[in-house]
C-alpha positions in Angstrom: -46.7 143.1 -222.8 -44.4 145.8 -221.5 -44.6 148.8 -219.3 -43.3 152.3 -220.1 -39.6 153.0 -219.9 -40.1 155.2 -216.8 -41.9 154.8 -213.5 -44.8 156.9 -212.3 -43.9 160.1 -210.4 -43.4 159.4 -206.7 -46.6 161.3 -205.9 -48.7 158.5 -207.3 -49.9 156.5 -204.3 -50.2 152.8 -204.2 -53.8 153.2 -203.1 -54.8 154.9 -206.3 -57.1 153.0 -208.7 -56.1 151.1 -211.9 -57.7 152.2 -215.1 -59.1 149.6 -217.6 -60.4 150.4 -221.0 -62.3 148.6 -223.8 -64.7 149.3 -226.6 -67.5 147.8 -224.5 -68.3 144.9 -222.2 -65.4 142.7 -223.4 -62.9 144.1 -221.0 -65.1 143.0 -218.2 -63.9 139.5 -218.9 -60.4 140.7 -218.2 -61.5 142.7 -215.2 -62.9 139.6 -213.5 -59.4 138.0 -213.6 -57.7 141.2 -212.5 -60.0 141.6 -209.5 -59.5 138.0 -208.5 -55.7 138.2 -208.5 -55.6 141.7 -207.0 -58.5 141.9 -204.6 -57.1 144.9 -202.7 -57.0 147.2 -205.7 -59.6 149.8 -206.8 -60.7 149.8 -210.4 -61.8 152.4 -213.0 -63.3 151.0 -216.2 -64.2 152.9 -219.4 -66.2 151.4 -222.2 -66.3 153.4 -225.4 -69.7 152.0 -226.5 -70.4 155.1 -228.6 -67.9 153.7 -231.1 -68.2 150.0 -230.9 -67.5 147.7 -232.6 -63.8 148.7 -233.0 -62.9 145.8 -235.3 -63.4 147.6 -238.6 -62.4 151.1 -237.5 -59.4 152.8 -239.2 -56.1 152.6 -237.3 -55.8 156.3 -237.0 -59.3 156.6 -235.4 -58.5 153.7 -232.9 -55.2 155.5 -231.8 -57.2 158.7 -231.2 -59.8 156.8 -229.2 -57.2 155.0 -227.1 -55.3 158.2 -226.3 -58.4 160.0 -225.3 -59.6 157.2 -223.1 -56.2 156.9 -221.5 -56.1 160.6 -220.7 -59.5 160.4 -219.1 -58.6 157.5 -216.8 -55.4 159.3 -215.8 -57.4 162.4 -215.0 -59.5 160.3 -212.6 -56.3 159.4 -210.8 -55.3 156.0 -212.3 -51.9 154.8 -211.3 -51.6 152.3 -214.1 -53.6 151.3 -217.2 -54.8 148.0 -218.7 -55.8 148.1 -222.3 -58.3 145.2 -222.1 -59.0 145.2 -225.8 -57.0 143.2 -228.3 -57.9 145.7 -231.1 -56.7 148.7 -229.2 -53.6 146.9 -228.0 -52.7 145.9 -231.5 -53.2 149.4 -233.0 -52.8 152.0 -230.2 -50.7 150.5 -227.4 -47.4 151.9 -228.7 -48.9 155.4 -229.1 -50.2 155.3 -225.5 -46.8 154.2 -224.1 -45.1 157.0 -226.1 -47.7 159.6 -224.9 -47.5 158.5 -221.3 -44.0 157.3 -220.7 -44.2 157.5 -216.9 -47.4 155.3 -216.7 -47.2 151.5 -216.5 -49.5 150.3 -219.3 -50.3 146.6 -219.8 -51.8 145.5 -223.1 -53.1 142.3 -224.7 -52.2 140.2 -227.6 -53.7 137.0 -229.0 -52.2 134.0 -227.2 -50.7 132.6 -230.4 -47.3 131.6 -228.8 -48.9 129.3 -226.1 -51.4 128.0 -228.6 -48.6 126.8 -230.9 -46.7 125.3 -228.0 -49.8 123.5 -226.7 -51.1 122.2 -230.0 -50.5 118.5 -230.7 -51.4 118.8 -234.4 -49.6 122.1 -235.3 -53.0 123.6 -236.3 -54.5 126.4 -234.3 -57.4 128.8 -234.8 -57.5 132.5 -234.0 -60.8 134.3 -233.4 -60.1 138.1 -233.5 -61.3 141.3 -235.1 -60.3 142.4 -238.5 -58.2 145.3 -237.1 -56.3 142.9 -234.9 -55.6 140.4 -237.6 -54.4 143.1 -240.0 -52.2 144.9 -237.5 -48.4 144.9 -237.8 -48.2 143.9 -234.2 -50.2 140.7 -234.9 -48.2 139.9 -238.1 -45.0 140.2 -236.1 -46.4 137.9 -233.5 -47.4 135.3 -236.1 -44.0 135.6 -238.0 -42.1 135.1 -234.7 -44.0 132.2 -233.2 -46.2 130.5 -235.8 -44.1 130.0 -238.9 -44.1 126.2 -238.4 -47.9 126.1 -237.6 -51.1 126.2 -239.7 -53.1 129.2 -238.4 -56.7 129.5 -239.3 -58.0 133.0 -238.7 -61.5 134.6 -238.7 -62.4 138.2 -238.2 -65.6 137.2 -236.5 -67.7 139.9 -238.0 -70.9 140.5 -236.0 -69.8 138.5 -233.0 -68.9 141.4 -230.8 -72.4 142.8 -231.4 -74.0 139.6 -230.3 -72.1 139.8 -227.0 -73.0 143.5 -226.5 -76.7 142.5 -227.1 -76.5 139.9 -224.4 -77.1 137.1 -226.8 -74.5 134.6 -225.6 -76.2 131.4 -226.7 -79.3 132.2 -228.7 -80.0 130.8 -232.2 -78.5 133.8 -234.0 -75.2 133.5 -232.0 -75.1 129.7 -232.5 -75.5 130.1 -236.3 -72.8 132.8 -236.5 -70.4 130.7 -234.4 -71.1 127.6 -236.5 -70.1 129.5 -239.6 -67.0 131.1 -238.0 -65.7 127.9 -236.6 -66.5 125.5 -239.5 -63.2 126.3 -241.4 -61.2 125.7 -238.1 -63.0 122.4 -237.6 -62.3 121.3 -241.2 -58.6 122.2 -240.7 -58.4 120.0 -237.6 -57.4 122.7 -235.1 -57.0 121.5 -231.6 -56.4 124.9 -229.9 -58.4 128.1 -230.5 -57.3 131.5 -229.4 -59.9 133.9 -228.1 -58.3 137.0 -229.6 -61.0 139.5 -228.5 -62.0 140.1 -224.9 -65.7 139.8 -225.8 -65.3 136.2 -226.7 -64.7 134.6 -223.3 -68.3 135.4 -222.5 -69.1 132.9 -225.3 -66.9 130.1 -224.1 -69.7 127.7 -223.3 -71.4 128.2 -226.7 -68.0 127.9 -228.5 -67.3 124.6 -226.7 -70.7 123.3 -227.7 -69.8 123.8 -231.3 -66.2 122.7 -231.2 -66.4 119.9 -228.7 -64.3 119.3 -225.6 -61.3 118.0 -227.5 -60.5 121.6 -228.7 -58.7 123.8 -226.1 -59.8 127.5 -225.8 -57.1 130.0 -224.8 -58.3 133.1 -222.8 -55.4 135.4 -222.0 -57.1 137.2 -219.1 -55.3 135.3 -216.3 -51.9 135.9 -218.0 -52.7 139.7 -218.2 -53.6 139.6 -214.5 -50.3 138.0 -213.6 -48.4 140.5 -215.7 -50.2 143.4 -214.1 -49.4 142.1 -210.7 -45.7 141.9 -211.7 -45.7 145.4 -213.1 -47.3 146.9 -210.0 -44.9 145.1 -207.7 -41.9 146.3 -209.8 -43.1 149.9 -209.6 -44.0 149.7 -205.9 -47.6 150.3 -206.7 -49.4 147.2 -205.2 -52.2 148.3 -202.9 -51.5 147.4 -199.3 -53.5 144.5 -197.9 -56.5 145.7 -196.0 -57.2 148.5 -198.5 -61.0 149.2 -198.5 -62.6 147.2 -201.3 -65.8 149.3 -201.8 -66.6 150.5 -204.3 -64.5 148.0 -206.1 -65.2 149.2 -209.7 -66.4 152.6 -211.0 -67.4 151.8 -214.6 -68.3 154.5 -217.2 -69.8 154.1 -220.7 -69.9 156.6 -223.5 -73.0 154.8 -224.7 -76.5 154.1 -223.3 -76.4 154.2 -219.5 -79.4 152.1 -218.8 -78.2 149.3 -221.1 -74.7 149.6 -219.5 -76.2 149.1 -216.0 -77.9 145.9 -217.1 -74.8 144.6 -218.9 -72.4 145.0 -216.0 -74.8 143.5 -213.4 -75.6 140.6 -215.8 -72.0 139.8 -217.0 -70.0 140.3 -213.8 -72.4 140.0 -210.9 -69.5 138.9 -208.7 -68.0 142.4 -208.8 -69.2 145.5 -206.9 -69.7 147.8 -209.9 -70.9 151.4 -209.8 -72.1 152.1 -213.4 -71.9 155.6 -214.6 -72.4 157.4 -217.9 -70.4 160.0 -220.0 -73.0 161.0 -222.5 -71.0 164.0 -223.7 -67.6 162.3 -223.6 -67.1 162.9 -227.3 -69.6 165.6 -228.1 -67.8 168.9 -228.7 -64.6 167.3 -227.5 -63.1 166.5 -230.9 -64.5 163.1 -231.7 -62.1 161.6 -234.3 -64.1 161.5 -237.5 -63.0 160.8 -241.0 -63.2 163.8 -243.2 -65.1 163.0 -246.4 -62.8 161.7 -249.0 -59.6 162.7 -247.3 -59.0 159.7 -245.2 -57.6 162.0 -242.5 -58.8 162.7 -239.0 -59.6 166.0 -237.4 -59.5 166.8 -233.7 -61.0 170.0 -232.1 -57.9 171.9 -230.9 -58.9 172.6 -227.3 -55.8 171.0 -225.8 -53.4 171.2 -222.9 -50.2 169.2 -222.3 -49.9 166.0 -220.4 -46.4 164.7 -220.7 -45.8 164.2 -224.4 -49.5 164.2 -225.3 -51.6 167.2 -225.9 -55.1 166.2 -225.0 -58.6 167.5 -224.2 -59.2 168.5 -220.6 -62.6 170.2 -220.5 -65.0 169.1 -217.8 -67.3 166.3 -219.0 -70.8 167.7 -219.1 -73.4 165.2 -217.8 -70.8 163.4 -215.6 -73.1 161.7 -213.0 
């Protein structure tokens, strides 16, 4: 994880909020760790549930989603960004940093390096999305740190949807996890990397399948430590005593009623104000594959923001 090459303009106050983005509820597992480590910060969260799951989306579409989400959070005054999504980080993080060189941006990657270091057997499992596992960023990570290890990977198709549905330990989720984890068990892995931010919500169910002898690695705490370091380096840590309420303003591009239930169920310890952006994509140039061309089209209503030209129209239906 790195920040941009330049610091924020001096006009960005340390009391400004931090923007966090994900395809859905998964990033909330990271936000919990962020809020624990940085209790004086204010948070903005954006879940692009209109497009989830991200795991099988084309890379070009994911980059467009990420850039659009980043520009929205910056429009709301975010002083820094956290890409709390392994898929977006794997595919779109470099594009975001190039587009917003003055903004500290912290991303995620599967905890493969510590997994190999901690493994006693030299055999580790990686649970991640297809897009993450196929990304050049992940392949570089694997080539650099896991050449001497046996890595058993699974794209976990359908698992993100189970978390989004709130089925964390039901029969369907247990069956799916049993199928996903069986090859890892046969290979004798002793460490499993949770390479998607949705999966920490399934830790208890995963442990029930794997047993207590297998260690699960959730990178959320490492991301929180890194964000604290980045904010301190840029002079952007909120002063102690900053008012903590509302702690989190959380938007969805999906169903607002479902979103309200999800945030209050999954992160009841956080003070969350759920909001909806029903027209976030409508008429705003939703990146859609043109039939047969494999190329993406964006509606050209743009204005400049640093290096990026992005949509800036008022979001109709903003609560």
